[in-house]
C-alpha positions in Angstrom: -45.4 23.7 -1.3 -45.6 22.0 -4.7 -42.1 23.1 -5.5 -40.8 21.4 -2.3 -42.7 18.2 -3.1 -41.1 18.1 -6.6 -37.7 18.7 -5.1 -38.2 16.0 -2.6 -39.4 13.6 -5.2 -36.4 14.4 -7.4 -34.0 13.9 -4.5 -35.7 10.6 -3.6 -35.2 9.4 -7.2 -31.5 10.3 -7.1 -30.9 8.6 -3.8 -32.7 5.5 -5.0 -30.8 5.3 -8.2 -27.4 6.2 -6.7 -27.9 4.6 -3.4 -25.7 1.5 -4.0 -22.9 3.7 -5.3 -23.1 5.8 -2.1 -22.6 2.8 0.2 -19.1 2.1 1.4 -17.3 -0.5 -0.7 -16.6 -3.7 1.3 -13.0 -4.9 1.5 -12.2 -7.7 -1.0 -11.7 -11.1 0.6 -8.2 -12.3 -0.2 -6.9 -15.7 0.7 -4.2 -16.6 3.2 -2.0 -17.4 0.2 -2.5 -13.9 -1.1 -1.5 -12.4 2.3 1.5 -14.7 2.4 2.5 -13.7 -1.1 2.1 -10.0 -0.3 4.3 -10.5 2.8 6.9 -12.3 0.7 7.0 -9.5 -1.8 7.8 -6.9 0.9 10.4 -9.2 2.5 12.1 -9.8 -0.8 12.2 -6.1 -1.7 13.8 -5.3 1.7 16.4 -8.0 1.1 17.1 -6.6 -2.3 17.6 -3.1 -0.7 20.0 -4.6 1.8 22.0 -6.1 -1.2 21.8 -2.9 -3.2 20.1 -4.9 -5.9 18.2 -2.1 -7.6 16.8 -4.3 -10.4 15.3 -6.8 -8.0 13.9 -4.1 -5.7 12.4 -2.3 -8.6 10.8 -5.4 -9.9 8.5 -5.5 -6.8 7.2 -2.1 -7.5 3.8 -1.7 -9.2 3.6 -0.6 -12.8 2.5 2.9 -11.8 5.6 3.3 -9.5 7.9 1.9 -12.2 6.4 4.5 -14.6 7.1 7.3 -12.2 10.7 6.3 -11.4 11.5 5.0 -14.9 14.5 2.8 -13.9 16.1 1.0 -10.9 18.7 3.8 -10.4 16.1 6.6 -9.9 14.0 4.3 -7.7 17.0 3.3 -5.5 18.0 7.0 -5.2 14.5 7.8 -3.9 14.6 4.9 -1.4 18.1 5.8 -0.1 17.1 9.5 0.4 13.6 9.2 1.6 13.1 5.7 3.1 16.3 4.9 4.9 14.7 2.8 7.6 13.3 0.5 4.8 16.6 0.7 2.8 18.8 -0.3 5.8 16.7 -1.7 8.6 18.4 -3.2 11.6 15.4 -5.4 12.0 11.7 -5.5 11.0 8.6 -7.5 11.8 5.1 -7.7 10.4 2.3 -6.3 12.7 -0.6 -7.0 10.4 -1.7 -7.6 6.8 -5.3 -6.6 6.1 -7.6 -6.7 3.0 -8.8 -3.5 1.5 -11.1 -2.8 -1.4 -8.1 -2.5 -3.8 -5.6 -5.0 -2.3 -3.6 -5.5 0.8 -2.2 -3.2 3.5 0.7 -4.4 5.6 2.0 -2.7 8.7 5.6 -3.4 9.8 7.6 -2.4 12.8 11.1 -1.4 11.7 14.2 -0.6 13.8 16.6 1.6 11.8 20.4 1.6 12.1 20.3 4.3 14.8 17.9 2.3 16.9 14.7 4.4 16.2 11.4 2.6 15.7 9.2 3.2 12.7 6.0 1.9 11.3 6.0 1.2 7.6 2.6 1.0 6.0 2.7 -0.8 2.6 -0.1 -1.1 0.1 -0.1 -3.9 -2.4 -2.2 -4.6 -5.5 -2.8 -7.9 -7.2 -1.8 -7.9 -10.8 -3.6 -9.5 -13.8 -1.0 -12.3 -13.7 -1.8 -13.1 -10.1 1.4 -11.6 -8.7 1.5 -8.9 -6.0 3.2 -5.5 -6.4 3.9 -2.7 -4.0 1.9 0.4 -4.7 3.1 2.6 -1.8 5.0 2.7 1.4 4.5 5.3 4.1 6.9 5.7 7.1 5.9 7.0 10.5 8.3 7.4 13.3 7.2 5.7 16.5 5.4 8.1 18.8 4.1 10.2 15.8 0.5 9.8 14.9 0.0 7.6 11.7 
């Protein structure tokens, strides 16, 4: 019985000390200007893809993505091969831009050149200089669970 009491006391101390760390992190509150800037970054990157301007498109990628792909040529090859709907959209529109604990998440509806509909889910992170950079993009074809 004493052993159980000691274990319970120890667990209680751990929960009390770690309690705040165990709570979910609230989403950061970004401004309307932040959301507009994030949207503009995505729009400008898609326009750069349409022009085959690898340097401009690469400039909108986060430092971590730039480190992975090293240069605009490798980045554009990845986009051409794996993100064709974003690379050459027939049309696109923003469905939502929401705040997260680390930045913004934008959902776009994209129609590709063949007329198929996709959802593109972008994540963006605010940089130390105040600019927004794209940290990821995930494509899900319409009718497929996201």
